[in-house]
C-alpha positions as CSV (number, residue, x, y, z in Angstrom):
1,M,-8.5,9.9,32.3
2,T,-10.8,11.7,29.8
3,D,-9.5,13.8,26.9
4,A,-11.1,15.7,24.1
5,L,-10.8,12.8,21.7
6,T,-12.2,10.0,23.9
7,S,-15.0,12.2,25.2
8,S,-16.5,12.1,21.8
9,I,-17.1,8.3,21.8
10,D,-20.8,7.3,21.8
11,A,-21.0,5.0,24.8
12,S,-23.0,2.4,22.8
13,Q,-20.2,2.2,20.3
14,A,-17.3,2.2,22.7
15,P,-14.9,-0.6,21.7
16,L,-15.0,-3.9,23.5
17,V,-11.4,-4.8,24.0
18,F,-10.4,-8.5,24.5
19,G,-7.3,-9.8,26.1
20,D,-5.2,-12.7,24.7
21,L,-7.5,-15.4,23.2
22,Q,-4.6,-17.8,22.4
23,G,-6.9,-20.3,20.7
24,C,-9.4,-20.5,23.5
25,R,-12.5,-20.5,21.3
26,E,-15.1,-21.6,23.7
27,P,-14.4,-19.0,26.4
28,F,-14.2,-16.4,23.7
29,R,-17.7,-17.3,22.5
30,R,-19.0,-17.2,26.1
31,L,-17.4,-13.9,26.8
32,L,-18.7,-12.3,23.7
33,Q,-22.2,-13.5,24.5
34,K,-21.9,-12.4,28.2
35,A,-20.6,-8.9,27.3
36,A,-23.4,-8.5,24.8
37,P,-22.0,-5.5,22.9
38,E,-24.3,-3.3,20.9
39,P,-24.8,-4.5,17.3
40,G,-22.0,-3.2,15.2
41,A,-20.0,-2.0,18.2
42,P,-16.2,-2.3,17.5
43,L,-14.4,-5.4,18.8
44,W,-10.7,-4.9,19.5
45,F,-8.2,-7.7,20.2
46,A,-4.8,-7.0,21.9
47,G,-2.9,-9.7,20.1
48,D,-2.1,-13.4,20.5
49,L,-5.3,-14.6,18.9
50,I,-3.8,-18.1,18.6
51,N,-1.4,-20.7,20.0
52,R,-1.2,-22.8,23.1
53,G,-5.0,-23.1,23.4
54,P,-7.0,-26.0,21.9
55,H,-8.7,-24.3,19.0
56,S,-6.4,-22.0,17.2
57,L,-7.8,-22.5,13.7
58,Q,-11.4,-22.0,14.8
59,T,-10.6,-19.0,16.9
60,L,-8.8,-17.4,14.0
61,R,-11.7,-18.1,11.7
62,D,-14.2,-16.6,14.3
63,V,-12.2,-13.3,14.4
64,I,-11.8,-13.1,10.7
65,S,-15.6,-13.7,10.3
66,L,-16.2,-10.4,12.2
67,G,-14.9,-8.5,9.2
68,S,-14.3,-4.8,9.6
69,R,-15.9,-4.9,13.0
70,A,-12.7,-6.5,14.4
71,T,-9.5,-4.5,15.0
72,V,-6.6,-6.7,15.7
73,V,-3.0,-6.0,16.6
74,L,-0.4,-8.7,16.3
75,G,1.2,-10.4,19.3
76,N,4.3,-12.5,19.5
77,H,2.3,-15.8,19.1
78,D,0.7,-14.5,15.9
79,L,4.1,-13.5,14.5
80,N,5.4,-16.9,15.5
81,L,2.8,-18.5,13.3
82,L,4.2,-16.4,10.4
83,S,7.7,-17.6,11.2
84,V,6.7,-21.3,11.3
85,A,4.7,-20.9,8.1
86,A,7.7,-19.3,6.4
87,G,10.0,-22.1,7.5
88,L,12.0,-19.8,9.7
89,R,11.3,-21.6,13.0
90,K,10.1,-25.0,14.1
91,P,7.0,-25.3,16.2
92,K,7.8,-25.2,19.9
93,K,6.5,-27.7,22.5
94,G,3.0,-26.7,23.4
95,D,2.3,-24.8,20.1
96,T,-1.1,-25.5,18.6
97,L,-0.5,-24.2,15.1
98,D,-0.8,-27.5,13.1
99,D,-4.5,-27.1,12.2
100,I,-3.9,-23.6,10.8
101,L,-0.9,-24.7,8.7
102,A,-2.8,-27.8,7.4
103,A,-6.0,-25.8,6.5
104,R,-7.0,-25.9,2.9
105,D,-6.9,-22.1,2.9
106,A,-3.7,-21.8,5.0
107,D,-2.1,-19.3,2.6
108,D,-5.1,-17.0,2.9
109,L,-5.1,-17.2,6.7
110,I,-1.4,-16.4,6.8
111,E,-1.9,-13.5,4.5
112,W,-4.7,-12.2,6.7
113,V,-2.4,-12.3,9.8
114,R,0.5,-10.8,7.9
115,H,-1.5,-7.7,7.0
116,K,-2.7,-6.9,10.5
117,P,-1.2,-3.9,12.3
118,V,1.1,-4.1,15.3
119,A,-0.4,-1.0,17.0
120,H,-3.7,0.9,16.8
121,F,-4.6,4.4,17.9
122,E,-8.1,5.7,17.9
123,N,-10.0,8.3,20.0
124,G,-7.2,8.6,22.5
125,I,-6.8,4.8,23.0
126,L,-3.5,3.2,22.0
127,M,-3.7,-0.6,21.7
128,V,-0.5,-2.7,21.5
129,H,0.3,-6.3,22.4
130,A,3.1,-5.8,24.9
131,G,4.1,-2.2,25.6
132,V,5.7,1.0,24.5
133,L,9.1,2.4,25.2
134,P,9.2,5.5,27.4
135,Q,10.8,7.7,24.8
136,W,7.9,7.2,22.3
137,D,4.7,9.2,22.3
138,A,1.6,7.9,20.6
139,T,2.5,9.6,17.3
140,M,6.0,8.1,17.2
141,T,4.7,4.7,18.3
142,M,2.3,4.7,15.3
143,E,5.0,5.9,12.9
144,L,7.4,3.1,14.0
145,A,4.6,0.5,14.0
146,H,3.8,1.5,10.4
147,E,7.5,1.0,9.4
148,L,7.3,-2.6,10.8
149,E,3.9,-3.2,9.2
150,C,5.1,-2.1,5.8
151,A,8.2,-4.4,6.1
152,L,6.0,-7.4,7.0
153,R,3.7,-6.8,4.1
154,A,6.5,-6.4,1.5
155,P,7.4,-9.2,-0.9
156,N,10.6,-9.9,1.1
157,W,8.7,-10.2,4.3
158,K,10.3,-13.6,5.2
159,E,13.7,-11.9,5.2
160,T,12.4,-9.2,7.4
161,L,10.8,-11.7,9.8
162,A,14.0,-13.7,10.1
163,S,15.9,-10.5,11.1
164,L,13.6,-9.6,13.9
165,Y,14.6,-12.3,16.4
166,G,17.2,-11.4,18.9
167,N,17.5,-9.1,22.0
168,E,20.0,-6.6,20.7
169,P,19.9,-3.6,20.4
170,H,18.0,-3.6,23.6
171,R,17.2,0.1,23.7
172,W,15.9,2.7,21.2
173,E,18.2,5.2,19.5
174,D,16.9,7.6,16.9
175,S,19.9,6.8,14.8
176,L,19.0,3.1,14.4
177,T,18.4,1.9,10.9
178,G,17.5,-1.3,9.0
179,A,17.1,-4.6,10.8
180,D,18.3,-3.1,14.1
181,R,15.6,-0.5,14.0
182,L,12.8,-2.9,13.2
183,R,14.0,-5.4,15.8
184,V,13.7,-2.8,18.6
185,V,10.2,-1.8,17.4
186,Y,9.2,-5.5,17.2
187,N,10.6,-6.3,20.7
188,A,8.9,-3.2,22.3
189,L,5.5,-3.7,20.8
190,T,5.3,-7.5,21.2
191,R,7.7,-8.6,23.9
192,I,8.5,-5.9,26.5
193,R,7.7,-6.3,30.1
194,F,10.5,-4.6,32.0
195,C,12.8,-1.7,31.1
196,T,15.0,0.9,32.8
197,P,14.1,4.5,33.0
198,E,16.2,5.1,30.0
199,G,14.3,2.4,28.0
200,A,16.7,-0.5,28.0
201,M,14.6,-3.6,27.7
202,E,15.1,-6.9,29.5
203,F,13.7,-10.2,28.3
204,A,14.9,-12.9,30.7
205,N,12.1,-12.4,33.3
206,N,8.4,-13.2,32.6
207,G,7.2,-13.1,36.1
208,G,5.1,-10.5,37.8
209,P,6.2,-6.9,38.6
210,D,8.1,-8.1,41.6
211,A,10.4,-10.1,39.3
212,A,11.9,-7.0,37.9
213,P,15.8,-7.1,38.0
214,P,17.6,-4.3,39.8
215,G,17.3,-1.1,37.9
216,Y,14.3,-2.3,35.9
217,M,10.6,-1.7,36.3
218,P,7.4,-2.4,34.4
219,W,7.5,-0.3,31.2
220,F,4.2,1.5,32.2
221,D,5.7,2.7,35.5
222,V,8.7,4.5,34.0
223,P,8.6,8.2,35.3
224,G,8.0,10.6,32.5
225,R,6.8,8.0,30.0
226,R,5.7,10.0,26.9
227,T,2.5,8.1,26.4
228,R,1.1,9.0,29.7
229,D,-1.3,11.4,28.0
230,V,-3.2,8.6,26.3
231,T,-4.9,5.4,27.4
232,I,-2.9,2.2,26.6
233,V,-4.5,-1.2,26.4
234,F,-2.3,-4.3,26.2
235,G,-2.1,-8.0,26.9
236,H,0.9,-10.3,26.8
237,W,1.7,-10.3,30.5
238,A,-0.2,-13.2,32.1
239,A,1.9,-13.1,35.3
240,L,0.9,-9.5,35.8
241,G,-2.7,-10.5,35.1
242,L,-5.7,-8.2,34.9
243,M,-4.7,-4.6,35.7
244,I,-7.2,-1.7,35.2
245,R,-6.0,1.8,35.8
246,D,-7.5,4.9,34.3
247,D,-4.7,5.3,31.7
248,V,-3.2,1.7,31.5
249,L,-5.0,-1.6,31.2
250,C,-3.5,-5.1,30.9
251,L,-6.2,-7.6,29.8
252,D,-4.1,-10.8,29.7
253,S,-5.8,-12.7,32.6
254,G,-4.3,-16.0,31.7
255,C,-7.2,-17.8,30.0
256,V,-4.9,-20.3,28.3
257,W,-3.5,-21.2,31.8
258,G,-7.0,-22.0,33.1
259,N,-7.7,-18.6,34.7
260,K,-10.0,-16.1,33.0
261,L,-10.7,-14.4,29.7
262,S,-11.3,-10.7,30.1
263,A,-12.8,-7.9,28.0
264,V,-13.4,-4.2,28.8
265,R,-15.9,-1.8,27.2
266,M,-13.6,1.3,26.8
267,T,-15.9,4.2,27.4
268,A,-14.4,7.7,27.6
269,D,-15.1,8.0,31.3
270,P,-13.0,5.4,33.2
271,A,-15.7,5.1,35.9
272,Q,-18.2,3.9,33.2
273,R,-15.9,1.2,31.8
274,V,-17.3,-2.3,32.1
275,L,-15.2,-5.4,32.8
276,T,-16.6,-8.7,31.7
277,Q,-14.9,-12.1,32.5
278,V,-15.5,-15.8,32.0
279,S,-13.7,-18.7,33.6
280,C,-11.5,-20.9,31.4
281,S,-10.8,-24.6,31.6
282,T,-7.3,-26.0,31.6
283,K,-8.4,-28.9,29.3
284,K,-6.6,-28.9,26.0
């Protein structure tokens, strides 16, 4: 799919979009070298920079060191770091957050994460970590994302973060306010996999598309989805794996599970997009 906005992208400056790094620093470095983006070309990250992989702290520092060249949206693992740092949740089995929390500049690292967006829209490309509800177009998605971002950046951010956890309400209503409104936004942008045609979300299943309960489907396959006029890039769904369509791309190819780490150069013309992958080790 090519639109008037994306057609204006200089191919040499097309963003290189990475799937979930999850603390897998060595594959990330190899992938960046193999993809060999043009100097200064934008580097986008679809969330879950850290956790579960062996080098969360170093991976986070690598991305921070990219400065304004890096565009990051937060994933559920990134927000989990904020919750653990705030004392709202205890680390889960398999978490690899200790090095970040014990770093001499831990407060600065947490502040950097806390001020990242949860959605990014540029030149006809919408990047989120997990997905978008079918009732939202790109403009509405960004407006709701901004509401959540402002709440997470406010002085009472810990109270906001504590209120985000839970599965209800499980669908969007324009009348939602307060914590319920932000919780639906948080769940859609960082957790969704399946929903009904009406946008009711389901969180019990994390398998592939065939694991959808009766009446549910992958969020991107909902008929009449209002973001079908833009290109959406996301991660989060390792069981879905790499999926590249003209208008929807999932780049979580399960590096942290020993599979591959993926990045796509997002040119305006889908036929010119370039996929680059490296193999990942299961060693922790």
